[in-house]
N, C-alpha and C positions, 0 to 999 in steps of 0.2 A: 500386432500393432497395439492392442489393448494393454498388454503388459508394459510396453514402452510408455504409453500415455499415463499409466498409474505412477510412473517414476518422475514425471514432469513436476517441477516445483517452481514457484514464483520467487524472484529475488529482487530487492530494491538496489538500484545502482545510480551512480551520478557520473556524468561525463566530466572529466577534468580538463581535457583539451582535445583538439582534433575530433570534435563531435561527429563531423561528416564521415571521417574514416571509421570510427567505431560503429556507426550505423551501417556503413557499407559492409563491414565484417559480419555484423549480425544478419543482415539481409542475405549476403552471399552464402552463409552457413544455414540459412533457413530457420534462424532462431526467432521465435515470436518475441516482440518487444512492444511496449506501450509507453508512449510519452505523455506528459501532462502539459497542456498549453500554458498553465499558470506558472509552472516550474520547468523552464526549458532544458535544464540539465538532468532532471530526474527521469529515470526510465525503469520500468519493471520488465524483467526478462524472465521468460518461462523456458526452462531447460532442465536437464538432469544435473545431479551433483558433479558428475565427471566433466560435463561441459562448462559449468561455472568455475570449476577449479582450473580448467585449461584457459578460460578467458582471463582469469585472475593473473596468470603468468604471461599470456600473450599480449594483453592490453594493460599491463601493470601500471604504466605511466599515463594512461589515457582514460581509464575506467576505474572508479572507486566502487567496490562491492561492499555494501553494508554487512557487517559481521556481528556475530553474537559477542557481547562484551566478555563473557566468561571464557569461552574456548577459542575465540578469534577465528572461527570458521564462518563461511558465508551463511547468513541467517535466512532460511526459507520463510516465506510468508504463507500461512495456511490459505487454502483455496477459498474457504468461506469468508475470510477477511478480504481477499482480493475481489470476490464477487460483490461484497458490500461496497468496497471502494469503487468498483466500476459502475455501480448504480449511482453513487454519490458524485463522482468526478464530473460528469457532463452537465450537472445542474448549474446553470450560469445566471439565472435571474437574480439570485442572491448566492454568490459563489461560496463554495466550501472554504473553510479556513484551515490552512496548513499549520500545524502546531509542532513545536519542539517538544520532546518528552522530558524536559528538565524538571518539570513540576509534577511529582508523582500524585498530587491530589487530584489531578485530572482523571486519574484511572481508578480512584477509590469509589466504591458505591455499588449499587445493584445493577446488574446487567439488564438491559431492556431490548425488546424487539419492536420494530415498527410494524403495525398491523394494517395500516391503510395509508394511502397517499403515495406520493412519488417515491418515497424511500421504503416502501413496503418490503419487508423481508430483511432489512438491514438490522444488524445487532451491534450493541456497544454500551457505553456508559453515558448516562445523562448528566450534564453539568450546565450551569449557567455561565455563559460567556457573553460579555457585552450586554448583560441584562436579559438575555434570551435563553430559553431551554434548548440545548443543542445535543445531538447524539455525537459522541466522540468514539472514533474507531482507531485503535492503535495498530499501525501497519507493521512496525518492528520496534526495536529498542531505541530508534532514533527519529521516528516520524509518526505523526498521527494527523487525522483530519477531523473536522467538526462540521456537521450539517448546518444549514440555516434553521431557524426556529421550527420546532415540531410540537404541535399541541399535545397535551397530556392524554387526550382521548384516543390518540393514534398510537399509543404505547402499551405494551404489556410486559410484565416481569418475566424473566427467564429463570427457571429454577436450576 
């Protein structure tokens, strides 16, 4: 079982149509999936490369799987990025901001780690958005999220 778990990867997907059918297929096959309340069609699926390729063909007209721009293969999201996202996503007092990745300046700069507070352990790039210092985490080549304001004293540089 441990060897199989090591092969599991996260993939970002979007339901195009027949969302309930797609969710039934995922549940029937025992594939872990996590939806986002704020983005009702965005799902993160945890499975092996073989399963994501099979889903790509079986659900080709119902499920969009975000792919790497260079090789056009499904793009896995690193576990540490997903862990950061899962910490950030449920924070709803001031919701996270979902960002397109069209502006590369969002991702330039020093990487930081949050050392205290609700986002402790999250890593990303610090940028000012709407006048506030926010931690930006890039999920893949097409999606990123930004936290609410994080005070400077709650951050440390990552080398």
